[in-house]
C-alpha positions in Angstrom: 46.3 -50.3 165.8 47.5 -53.5 167.8 45.9 -56.9 167.4 45.3 -59.0 170.7 44.0 -62.4 171.3 42.4 -63.1 174.3 40.5 -65.9 175.6 36.8 -64.9 175.2 33.6 -66.1 174.5 32.7 -67.7 171.1 28.5 -66.6 171.1 29.1 -62.6 170.2 28.5 -61.5 166.8 31.5 -61.1 165.6 32.5 -64.6 166.0 29.5 -66.1 164.7 30.0 -64.1 161.5 33.7 -65.4 161.1 31.7 -69.0 162.2 29.2 -68.3 159.3 32.2 -67.9 156.7 34.2 -70.1 157.5 31.2 -72.4 157.1 30.7 -71.0 154.0 33.9 -71.4 152.6 34.2 -75.0 153.9 31.4 -75.6 151.9 32.9 -74.5 149.1 35.3 -77.2 149.4 34.0 -79.6 150.5 30.6 -82.1 150.7 28.6 -81.9 154.1 31.0 -85.7 155.1 33.8 -84.3 155.1 33.2 -80.8 156.6 33.8 -81.6 160.8 32.5 -78.5 162.1 31.6 -78.2 165.6 29.4 -76.1 166.8 28.4 -73.3 169.2 27.9 -74.6 171.8 31.0 -77.5 171.8 33.0 -74.0 171.4 31.0 -72.9 175.1 32.1 -75.7 177.2 34.1 -76.5 179.7 36.6 -78.3 178.1 37.1 -75.3 175.4 39.2 -72.8 175.6 37.9 -70.7 173.0 40.3 -67.3 171.6 39.2 -64.2 169.7 42.0 -62.7 167.2 40.9 -58.4 167.4 42.0 -54.6 166.3 39.5 -52.9 168.7 36.2 -53.8 168.1 37.0 -55.8 164.7 37.0 -59.7 165.5 39.6 -60.7 162.6 39.9 -64.7 163.5 39.5 -67.3 166.2 40.4 -70.8 167.4 39.7 -73.2 169.9 41.2 -75.8 171.6 38.6 -78.6 172.7 40.0 -81.3 175.0 39.8 -84.8 174.9 39.8 -86.0 178.4 42.7 -88.3 177.1 45.4 -85.6 177.6 44.7 -84.5 174.6 43.5 -81.8 173.1 42.0 -81.1 169.4 42.1 -77.3 167.5 38.5 -76.6 165.8 37.3 -73.6 164.0 40.7 -71.9 163.3 39.7 -69.3 161.0 41.0 -66.0 160.1 39.2 -63.2 157.9 40.0 -63.1 154.7 40.4 -59.3 155.1 42.8 -59.6 157.5 45.6 -62.2 155.9 48.2 -61.3 155.9 48.4 -60.3 158.9 50.0 -63.4 160.4 47.1 -64.0 162.2 47.2 -67.8 162.0 50.5 -68.0 163.2 49.4 -66.1 166.6 46.7 -67.9 167.3 48.8 -71.1 167.0 51.4 -70.0 169.4 48.3 -69.2 171.9 47.0 -72.3 171.5 49.8 -74.3 171.9 51.0 -72.2 175.2 47.2 -73.0 176.5 47.6 -76.7 176.1 50.8 -76.4 177.8 49.2 -75.0 180.4 47.3 -77.6 180.8 50.0 -80.3 180.7 48.5 -82.1 177.6 50.7 -84.4 176.2 49.3 -84.0 172.3 47.5 -81.3 169.7 45.8 -83.2 167.1 43.4 -81.4 164.5 42.0 -82.6 161.0 42.2 -80.1 157.8 41.2 -80.4 154.5 43.4 -81.7 151.8 42.0 -78.7 149.6 43.9 -75.6 152.3 47.6 -75.8 151.2 48.3 -73.0 153.3 46.5 -74.6 156.6 48.4 -77.5 156.1 51.4 -75.7 155.8 51.0 -73.7 159.1 50.4 -76.8 161.0 53.2 -78.5 159.7 55.9 -75.0 160.2 54.3 -75.6 163.8 55.8 -78.9 164.1 52.3 -81.2 163.2 52.7 -84.7 161.1 50.3 -86.6 159.9 48.7 -89.3 161.3 45.5 -91.7 160.9 42.2 -90.8 161.7 41.5 -90.2 165.6 39.0 -90.3 168.1 35.4 -90.2 166.4 37.0 -89.4 163.3 36.7 -91.8 160.1 39.6 -92.4 157.2 38.4 -89.6 155.0 40.4 -89.5 151.3 39.8 -85.7 151.5 40.6 -84.8 155.4 44.5 -84.7 156.6 44.8 -85.4 160.3 48.1 -83.9 162.2 49.3 -84.1 165.8 51.9 -82.0 167.8 53.0 -84.4 170.5 53.8 -81.6 173.5 57.4 -82.4 175.4 
């Protein structure tokens, strides 16, 4: 069965389950003060594009693009269920999110990820993200890596 990725509302059982898995995973790697998760209400905001990867009724991954209001946006809550790893969903979600940023005429996409997530860091670097200083409301954190992709 084909995996599809589409804009969907985040408040649905399969997504909430994924967000709980994401929270638990982050909590296993980092102390609370180094976890910079956004809540479901942020994901439902008018300035947020929320994408869901699914195969049939099964939700396998998700990711959000949250506009900052200054021509940039931040990737938040990108996560793929462990059962779906190896399907290249991270790469596919990234392509969809970048295309959405281009549709919105943004000039840059930013993100924060943790130093203990080499697969995520590798995915972002492979897609053209480079390390930057802390941005927005973030403070420097030795457990965080801040990245940006400039869009032309």
